[in-house]
N, C-alpha and C positions, 0 to 999 in steps of 0.2 A: 564431612558434611556441612554445610552452611546452615547457620542457626537460623531458626526462623525468628523474627521480631515479634514481640507481643506486643507492641505499642498498636492501639486500636486506629487503624485509618478508615472512617466512615465516609463514603461519599454518597452523594445525592446526584444522579443524573435526568436529565429533563424526562426522558419516557418513562422514567418509574412514578412520575408525579400522579398519573392515574390509578395507582393502586389504592384500593379502597382499604381503610381499616375500621373494622367493625367489632366490636367486643360485646359480649351478651351481657343484657341488663340484669340487675339482681334484685328486680323489685324497688319498690318505693323507698327514697330516702326519707329518715324521720329526724336526722341530727346532720350538723356539718361534718363530723367525722364519718359518717357512711359515706358521704359523697367523695370527701377527700380521699380516705381509704381506696375506695374504688378508681379514683384518678392515678393514685400511685401505683397499684396494680396494673392499670392499661399502659402506663409509661414503662413498664418491667421492672419496678422495686426502685429501693433507694439507690442502689449502687449505680443504676443506669441513669437516673436523674442527676446523680452527683455528676455522672461523666460529661452530661450536657451542659454543665455550667462553666464549660471552658471549651469554646468552639472558635472557628472560622467559617466563613461563608463567601461564596461568590454569586453573584446573580444582577438581576437589573433593578433600578430604581425608577419608577414611573414620574414622569414629569407632570406633576398636577394642574400647574397653570399654563399649560401649553393650549392656546385659544384655537387653534385650527386642527391640529392632528395630534394623535396620540403617541408621545415620545416616552423612551426609557433611556436609561444611561447606564453603563457598567458601575456595579456596585461591590463595595466589599466590606465585610463586617466582622469584628474579632472581639470577642467576649471573654472575660476571666472574672470570675466573680461580677464584684462591681465596678471593674475596669471595662472600659468600652472604647473602641475607635470604629470610625466608619471613615471610608473612601467614596465618594462619588466622581465619576471619570466624565466629565462633558465632552463629547465628540460631535464634532460637526463636519459632515463630508470626509469622514474617515479621519480628521485631524484632532487631536487633543487640545481644546481650548481652555479647559482648566479641570484643575484637580483640586476638589473641596475636601478637607480633613476635618475631622471633630474628635476629639480626645476627651476622656473623663475618666479620672483617677481619683483617690480619697485626697488628693491634694490640689488638684486643679482641674478646670473646664476651659478648654480654648480650641479654636478653630484655626485653620490655615489655608490661605487660598491665595491667588494673585491679586484680587482686590483688597483684602485687609492684611494680608500677610499675617503675622501671629497677632490673634485678636482674644483676649479673655471674655469670657461671658458666664452668665449664669442661664442655665436651662432648667426649668422646672422637670422636665421629663428625665434628667440624667439623675436628678436625687432621687428618683423613684424607682430605679433600676432592681431593687429588691422586691418591686411589686410587679416587676414584668416577667414573661418566659424568658428565660427557663426558672430564675431564682424564685419566682412566686410559689412554685410547687413545693421545694423545699421548706419555705416559709410557712405556708399553710399545713404543711404535715408536722411541723415541729410542735403544734398545739398552743405555742406561745400567745398567739393573737385573738385565741378563743372563736369568735364568730357566731354570727347567726343566721340559719336557713330561713331566707325570705323568699324563696319560690323552688317547688320541688320537680320543676319542670314538667309537670303532668299537663300544662297547658301548649307550651312552645318547644318543650323538648331541651330548654337550657336551664339547668339548676343554678341558683344563685345563692351565694352565701356573703353577707355584710360583715365589715369588719372596721375598726377604727383605731387609729393611733392617736396621739397627740395632736398633729396637724391635719389629719387627712382622714376621709372617709374611703373605704376601699370595698368594692365588689369584684368578686370574680365568679363568671360562667363558666360551666361545665357542662359539655354537651353529653346527655343523658343514653344516646345511642351508642356513642364511643367511648365516653367517661374521660375525654381530653379534653384540654384547656380550651376553651371558646374565646374569652374575651377578658379582658382586666378593666376597670373603671375606676379613677381615682377622681376625688374631687376636694379641693380646700375646704376646711371646714371654716375659715373665718371669711372666705370669699367663694361665694358658691358659683360664680363665673368663672372660676378657675378649674379647669377640669382637663383629664386626659384618658383616651381610651386606646387601647390597643386590640386588636381582632386576628386571631390566628386561624388559619385554614390551608386547604390543599396539604394536608397531612401525608408524609411517605414514609414507608418502614426503611429505615436504616439499620441494617444487620439486626433487624428485629425490633428497633427503637422508634417509635412513632416522633416525627420532627417536623413542625409546621413550616413547609416551604413559602408562605406567602404571610406577611405581616401587614397590615394596614393600620392607620392611627390616626385619631383627631385630637387636636388642642382647641379648648374652649369651643368645642363643637364645629370647628372647621378642620377641613383635610389638612393633614400634617404631612405624612408620608405613605406610600405603597411601595414595597420591595418584594420581590420574588427572588429566592435563592435557588440554583440549580445545581451547585457543588456545597455540600457541607462535609466539614471534617471535625469531630470530636472526640474525647478521651486522648487529648494531646497535652504537650507543654507549649505554652506562650510565654515567652522571657517577658520581662516588666519592660525591657526596651522597646518592644513593639508598641507600647503606649505611651511613647513620647516621639515627637516630630523627629526624624533622622536627618543626616545631611543629605541624602540621597533624594529625600522626598523636597527638602527644601530647594535643593537644585533643579528638580523636576519643575517645580512651582515657577521659581525665577527664571528658567529657560523659556517657559511659555510666555512670562511677560515680555523678556527681551524679544523673543519672534516678533510679538505684537508691535514693538516699537519698531523693528526693522520694517515690517509690512506697511505700517503706516507713514513712516519718513519719506516725505516727498524727495523725488530724484533730482 
């Protein structure tokens, strides 16, 4: 008899997105721990939260700067703790015209595309991964950050808890109907114009675990990105090699650039 694999393969398919997730309210919250405990329970407990910290997803990223029509491009994301990789595939008339990669690990941040090839950069939002979904749930649950309940959610349904670290002021918003994470806001304490927000919505149940299919973000008050995942896999192993540009990925970008040269070369 063939042995059944115990590795969790959890998928989100587009029709499931309409699934509503509503958890019963347990009365008014009086302390940050009241809200955090309910949030942890809503996600299924500590083990399931930990499983979400390693995942890959596939979907579409909205073009926020398209002046005429709404456009979206194929989008892939990989997360392993604070390791991060995304790929956006820019397709025009069925043809791949660019593939833009962004990588973040403890050692480096860099992007790779046909225009810049490999380019090192500093991105503030990548330094904030522990304050973003899903790591922020475990971070808040740990009790280390402390926190102050600044809004119990009785007015607008969003409970808010404020934290501070050495450099940043952090707020997390929790929906008091579902007790799922609604948003995260981070502001630089030395420069109030430097801010970052992520909002999480369109939650779907994946093997009983709520996961936000949609993530929207602003940076310094301006639209930054908006992506929607139609397939998600977590509870998996991702090798560290995924978080480095591969020879195949380099070849793919180089081939796009070479094809453009041929197309623009006069006969």
